[in-house]
DRENVEX-329319 format. One line per field, with one value per residue (C-alpha): x, y, z. Coordinates in steps of 0.05 Angstrom, whole numbers, padded with zeros to 5 digits. Layout:
BEGIN
x: c(X, ...)
y: c(Y, ...)
z: c(Z, ...)
END
This chain:
BEGIN
x: c(00000, 00026, 00006, 00019, 00021, 00010, 00019, 00063, 00080, 00139, 00126, 00054, 00076, 00127, 00075, 00025, 00079, 00099, 00027, 00015, 00076, 00054, -00012, 00013, 00086, 00097, 00066, 00105, 00098, 00113, 00111, 00098, 00099, 00047, -00008, 00034, 00089, 00037, 00004, 00073, 00074, 00015, 00055, 00058, 00000, -00025, -00076, -00091, -00075, -00077, -00088, -00081, -00142, -00106, -00041, -00011, -00026, -00085, -00157, -00176, -00229, -00180, -00126, -00175, -00198, -00125, -00108, -00171, -00154, -00083, -00103, -00175, -00183, -00148, -00188, -00167, -00172, -00175, -00138, -00149, -00151, -00217, -00277, -00334, -00391, -00401, -00327, -00332, -00393, -00358, -00299, -00343, -00386, -00322, -00303, -00262, -00268, -00264, -00250, -00209, -00195, -00121, -00141, -00173, -00147, -00107, -00164, -00211, -00161, -00154, -00229, -00234, -00179, -00209, -00276, -00245, -00201, -00263, -00296, -00335, -00336, -00317, -00348, -00335, -00392, -00383, -00430, -00486, -00475, -00527, -00580, -00570, -00626, -00676, -00708, -00733, -00763, -00839, -00871, -00856, -00883, -00851, -00778, -00759, -00708, -00766, -00776, -00707, -00691, -00638, -00589, -00601, -00590, -00525, -00500, -00520, -00484, -00420, -00424, -00433, -00370, -00332, -00325, -00318, -00371, -00321, -00300, -00373, -00388, -00329, -00347, -00420, -00407, -00451, -00437, -00416, -00479, -00522, -00487, -00503, -00575, -00582, -00552, -00599, -00658, -00632, -00619, -00689, -00720, -00681, -00694, -00620, -00572, -00505, -00469, -00457, -00531, -00548, -00502, -00537, -00605, -00585, -00562, -00630, -00665, -00622, -00588, -00532, -00471)
y: c(00000, 00069, 00129, 00204, 00248, 00322, 00363, 00423, 00394, 00346, 00317, 00300, 00267, 00226, 00202, 00184, 00148, 00106, 00088, 00067, 00023, -00011, -00030, -00039, -00062, -00060, 00009, 00056, 00126, 00191, 00259, 00331, 00393, 00431, 00425, 00448, 00398, 00343, 00360, 00359, 00283, 00273, 00227, 00176, 00132, 00126, 00082, 00134, 00207, 00244, 00319, 00371, 00418, 00477, 00490, 00560, 00598, 00558, 00545, 00473, 00472, 00495, 00446, 00388, 00411, 00414, 00345, 00313, 00344, 00317, 00248, 00236, 00162, 00164, 00170, 00231, 00231, 00300, 00308, 00370, 00399, 00431, 00391, 00437, 00397, 00447, 00441, 00365, 00366, 00415, 00368, 00308, 00347, 00365, 00293, 00273, 00199, 00214, 00267, 00247, 00297, 00299, 00287, 00220, 00158, 00107, 00056, 00108, 00123, 00049, 00039, 00099, 00073, 00003, 00033, 00080, 00026, -00018, 00037, 00072, 00143, 00160, 00217, 00228, 00232, 00308, 00316, 00296, 00359, 00397, 00351, 00374, 00426, 00374, 00374, 00445, 00430, 00424, 00355, 00308, 00241, 00179, 00171, 00116, 00096, 00072, 00015, -00013, -00063, -00048, -00094, -00061, 00008, -00016, -00043, 00022, 00065, 00025, 00027, 00103, 00110, 00077, 00008, -00046, -00101, -00155, -00117, -00103, -00177, -00194, -00141, -00163, -00238, -00245, -00265, -00216, -00237, -00216, -00149, -00138, -00159, -00109, -00054, -00070, -00064, 00002, 00031, 00009, 00043, 00107, 00102, 00108, 00067, 00070, 00093, 00163, 00175, 00140, 00188, 00250, 00219, 00200, 00271, 00298, 00247, 00263, 00195, 00199, 00154)
z: c(00000, -00018, 00025, 00018, 00080, 00067, 00131, 00148, 00217, 00212, 00281, 00265, 00199, 00237, 00288, 00234, 00194, 00254, 00269, 00197, 00197, 00261, 00229, 00157, 00162, 00086, 00075, 00030, 00058, 00020, 00053, 00032, 00076, 00036, -00015, -00074, -00057, -00052, -00118, -00151, -00138, -00186, -00230, -00173, -00153, -00082, -00047, 00006, 00019, 00086, 00080, 00135, 00131, 00164, 00127, 00120, 00056, 00032, 00055, 00070, 00016, -00038, -00014, -00019, -00088, -00112, -00085, -00113, -00181, -00178, -00154, -00179, -00162, -00094, -00029, 00012, 00088, 00119, 00185, 00227, 00296, 00275, 00298, 00277, 00246, 00189, 00170, 00171, 00126, 00079, 00071, 00057, 00008, -00031, -00039, 00023, 00039, 00113, 00166, 00226, 00282, 00300, 00373, 00354, 00390, 00349, 00351, 00322, 00267, 00252, 00248, 00201, 00156, 00152, 00132, 00080, 00049, 00043, 00002, 00057, 00082, 00154, 00193, 00267, 00317, 00321, 00262, 00309, 00350, 00311, 00339, 00411, 00405, 00385, 00454, 00443, 00375, 00363, 00372, 00314, 00290, 00322, 00303, 00254, 00307, 00351, 00301, 00318, 00372, 00425, 00390, 00322, 00353, 00386, 00319, 00285, 00337, 00330, 00254, 00254, 00297, 00239, 00270, 00216, 00213, 00232, 00295, 00313, 00308, 00353, 00405, 00409, 00402, 00340, 00268, 00215, 00177, 00236, 00238, 00164, 00176, 00234, 00192, 00134, 00181, 00209, 00139, 00118, 00178, 00164, 00089, 00073, 00031, 00068, 00131, 00106, 00093, 00159, 00197, 00169, 00183, 00254, 00266, 00246, 00291, 00351, 00358, 00409, 00401)
END
């Protein structure tokens, strides 16, 4: 696996590189200290790109656009100290395959990477923050979440945190097939097709992780 790290902080790049090599011993890591330097590597191919959202001299949105243009087929994971839900949504809307706060624990990072490498999109629980005012909203019809069993809700919560199906199955002592069945039921109740849509729907419905 070939990975490109684009971040202006050498110490952070070093830490991320070490973590990646612990999990993926054969990983080939390239580094760039800025967006322009990263884009200059466009003749190389990468399986995954990490991009700092807050680098000097360029806005996060423009940096992401430039990297997506230079490496169209490659998933880009945005890393940032910024945890505002609107910023996270902006990054995902512009094509990021995931948004991982720099303060995230290693196990959260690992779960996010596994999801992204499997073709999914990772969003942190912070995007649910907008739902905190739901208690003051006018009365609404029964939530679709009320149709789910406790076990289905537990599987859904873990999935929305970025936990892979195999790990959910191990943690809950159930089969991976049962995990997929519970997620299918949850997606059907929420009228969504995947984890990304489920996360936005859950935010609107006030689901707490």
